[in-house]
Every structure is written in C-alpha cells, then in structure tokens.
C-alpha positions in Angstrom: 133.6 350.7 105.9 136.6 351.3 108.0 135.6 352.9 111.3 139.1 352.7 113.0 141.2 355.8 113.1 144.9 356.1 114.1 144.5 358.6 116.9 142.0 360.8 118.6 142.8 363.9 116.5 142.2 361.9 113.3 139.0 360.6 114.6 137.6 364.1 115.1 139.1 365.5 111.9 136.4 366.9 109.6 133.5 366.4 112.0 133.9 369.0 114.8 133.0 372.6 114.1 132.4 375.8 116.0 128.9 376.1 117.5 128.1 372.4 117.6 126.3 370.5 120.3 128.7 367.9 121.7 127.6 365.1 124.1 130.2 363.4 126.2 129.9 360.2 128.3 131.2 359.7 131.8 130.2 360.2 135.4 132.7 362.4 137.3 136.0 361.2 135.8 134.7 357.6 135.5 134.2 356.4 132.0 135.2 359.7 130.2 136.8 359.6 126.7 140.1 361.2 127.9 142.0 361.2 124.7 139.0 362.5 122.7 138.4 365.4 125.1 142.0 366.4 124.8 141.8 366.2 121.0 138.6 368.3 121.1 140.4 370.9 123.1 143.4 370.9 120.8 141.1 371.2 117.7 140.4 374.8 118.8 136.7 374.6 118.1 134.6 377.1 120.2 131.1 378.2 121.0 130.2 374.6 122.0 127.1 373.4 123.7 128.2 370.5 125.9 125.8 367.8 127.1 127.3 365.8 130.0 126.2 364.7 133.4 128.9 366.9 134.9 131.8 369.1 133.8 134.8 367.1 135.1 137.1 368.9 137.5 139.3 372.0 136.9 142.1 370.2 135.2 140.5 367.0 133.8 137.5 366.0 131.7 135.4 368.8 130.3 137.2 371.1 132.8 139.9 371.3 130.1 137.5 372.9 127.7 136.2 375.3 130.3 139.7 376.5 130.9 140.1 377.4 127.2 136.6 378.9 127.1 135.5 376.6 124.3 132.2 375.8 125.9 129.5 378.5 125.9 126.6 376.4 127.3 126.4 373.3 129.5 123.4 370.9 129.7 124.2 368.9 132.8 123.1 367.6 136.1 125.9 367.8 138.7 128.7 370.4 138.5 129.8 370.9 142.1 133.4 369.6 141.6 134.5 372.3 139.2 135.5 375.7 140.6 136.1 377.2 137.1 132.7 376.1 136.1 131.2 377.9 139.1 133.3 381.0 138.5 132.2 381.3 134.9 128.5 380.6 135.7 128.4 383.2 138.5 130.2 385.7 136.3 127.6 385.3 133.6 130.2 383.8 131.2 128.6 380.4 130.9 125.0 379.4 130.1 123.7 376.4 132.1 120.6 374.2 131.5 120.3 372.2 134.7 118.6 368.8 134.2 117.8 366.2 136.8 120.2 363.2 136.4 117.6 360.6 135.4 115.8 363.1 133.1 119.1 363.8 131.4 119.7 360.1 130.8 116.2 359.7 129.4 116.5 362.8 127.2 119.6 361.3 125.6 118.1 357.8 125.3 114.9 359.2 123.8 116.8 361.3 121.3 118.7 358.2 120.1 115.4 356.3 119.9 113.7 358.9 117.7 111.3 360.0 120.5 111.0 363.8 120.4 109.7 364.4 124.0 108.2 362.7 127.0 106.4 363.5 130.2 107.9 363.1 133.6 107.0 363.9 137.2 110.6 364.8 138.0 111.0 368.5 138.6 107.3 369.4 138.9 106.9 372.4 141.2 110.6 373.4 140.9 112.6 375.8 138.7 113.2 372.8 136.4 109.5 373.0 135.3 109.6 376.8 134.5 108.4 377.5 131.0 107.6 373.8 130.2 104.3 372.2 129.2 102.4 370.7 132.2 99.8 367.9 131.8 97.9 365.8 134.2 97.8 362.0 134.2 95.9 360.2 136.9 95.4 363.4 138.7 99.1 364.3 139.0 101.1 366.9 137.1 103.8 365.9 134.7 106.2 368.2 132.7 107.1 367.8 129.1 110.8 367.2 128.5 112.3 367.4 125.0 114.8 364.8 124.0 118.5 365.6 123.2 120.4 364.9 120.0 124.0 365.9 119.5 126.0 366.8 116.4 128.9 364.7 117.7 129.0 362.3 120.7 132.2 361.3 122.4 132.1 358.0 124.2 134.3 355.7 126.3 134.0 351.9 126.1 136.2 349.0 127.3 136.2 347.0 124.1 135.0 347.3 120.5 135.2 345.2 117.4 135.8 346.8 114.0 132.1 347.2 113.4 131.8 349.3 116.5 129.9 346.8 118.7 130.8 347.9 122.2 131.4 346.4 125.6 131.5 348.7 128.7 133.2 347.9 131.9 131.2 348.0 135.2 130.4 351.6 136.4 132.3 353.1 133.5 129.3 352.3 131.4 127.2 355.1 133.1 125.9 357.6 130.5 128.0 356.3 127.6 125.4 354.1 125.9 122.8 356.9 125.9 125.3 359.5 124.7 126.3 357.2 121.9 122.7 356.7 120.8 122.0 360.4 120.8 124.8 361.3 118.5 124.4 362.1 114.8 128.0 361.1 114.6 129.5 359.0 117.5 133.2 358.6 118.1 134.2 355.9 120.7 137.5 355.6 122.5 138.3 352.1 123.5 141.0 350.3 125.4 140.9 347.1 123.3 140.0 346.6 119.6 138.9 343.1 118.5 138.1 341.6 115.2 134.5 341.1 114.0 133.1 338.0 115.6 135.4 338.0 118.7 132.7 339.5 120.9 130.0 337.1 121.9 126.7 338.7 120.6 125.2 338.1 124.1 128.0 340.3 125.6 127.5 343.3 123.3 126.2 346.3 125.4 125.6 348.6 122.4 125.3 347.7 118.7 127.8 349.1 116.2 125.0 350.8 114.3 125.4 353.7 116.7 129.1 354.1 116.2 130.8 355.8 113.2 134.4 356.2 114.4 136.7 354.3 116.7 140.1 355.2 118.3 142.2 353.0 120.6 143.6 354.4 123.8 145.1 351.3 125.4 146.5 353.1 128.5 144.1 355.8 129.7 145.1 357.7 132.8 141.8 356.8 134.7 142.2 359.5 137.3 140.5 359.1 140.7 138.3 362.1 141.4 138.3 361.8 145.1 140.5 359.2 146.8 139.2 358.0 150.2 141.3 355.6 152.4 140.7 354.2 155.8 142.7 355.4 158.8 145.9 353.5 159.7 
C-alpha cells in the first residue's frame, strides 16, 4: 500500500468533508502541519469541529481557518494568542469546549487506545466539571471525561519511512503522537522521507499503523510565535 502523496492537497483529497471533526497537532506554532492546514483551508470544507491545543495566531496555524469561517467549534486548551478567535467567541459565532491541557492530551490518547472515557481530578469544582459524571475514589471527587476520536487527524513529524513509522523532533513532538492515534484517518506532513528499514526500530516514536497518508514538506516556514531577545 502506497501511503505517500505528491502534495498536501492530494493527501487530503477524498477524505475531508463538511461537518467533520478534525484533530490537528502542534503547540502554538511549534510542530504544526503547515502545508496540510493551508490545503485544508483551500479545500473549502466548512462546519468543522477542530480539536487542537490552541488555535494558532490570526494569520498562521488554525487561525487561517478561523479567518475563512471554516471552523464552527473548537475543542481546545489555550487560545489567548488569537484575536479573531476571541472576537468570534465573544460574538457568539464560534462554539468552544475548553479542556485542561493534560486532559485534552489524555482524551486523544485514550481515543486512540480504544478507551471510551476515564476519570480525572482535573477540573473538579470548576466550570469544566459542569454536566459531567462525578464519582468518588479514596474519598475524593473525580469527573468522567469522554475520549476524543477525529474523522481526520493532521500531524507534523520530522521523519517518516514509507510505512508511516514516525520520528518527531524535540518539542515539536508535543500533541502530535496523541492526535495521530486518535484519527480514523491520519495524514502526516514530514520534512524527510526514508525508505523502509532506514529508521532504527528503537528510534521510532509512533508506529506506522496509525498513519494512512504521508506528504513531504521539506522546507516548512517554522514561524516563531513570540520572539524574545536579550537587551544589547
């Protein structure tokens, strides 16, 4: 089975549709599948529910899809860097399901592992717990969190072989493995494509069984979200 596609648009062809749930890897602008996000925007699909730690910034990452109003709901953790996100939310144009960061990661991991739900202390006694099942363990309250599964997951990795075995680079790994696991169909954008057997099995961060499509973007922009330099 050939998993490699010539470009991002081809990799998304036939699998993205209106109204889908799309999970996207990345943390801020670190480790985001840049080319796949642009291709998703250009596909014109709308009414999306997007699962991602954050929504990028106004003109990068998922902010591009907010500009074009293709996202109707965000399931996310931190969104403070995106003014358009805030504007749409405050205007009642965007639905938001806020989720604590660690809980979001576990909801994705659990979804990929076939675990439908789990109990956690995170969020007990806050708005996060509203409407959720509460149960006591060891005399303390825990809330039930349902796992997340996406119709399509968009992931960024450093290297892949043709079977889809992935290697992530440093902090760019972030949510990407969990997002990949949670996808019914997972598309990965990589900087380097290797032949099968060229990655040492001990160096594989995520097995190719979780990956259905691969596209190479050898020269991603890798924008810096906030540049901080020391005084002269």
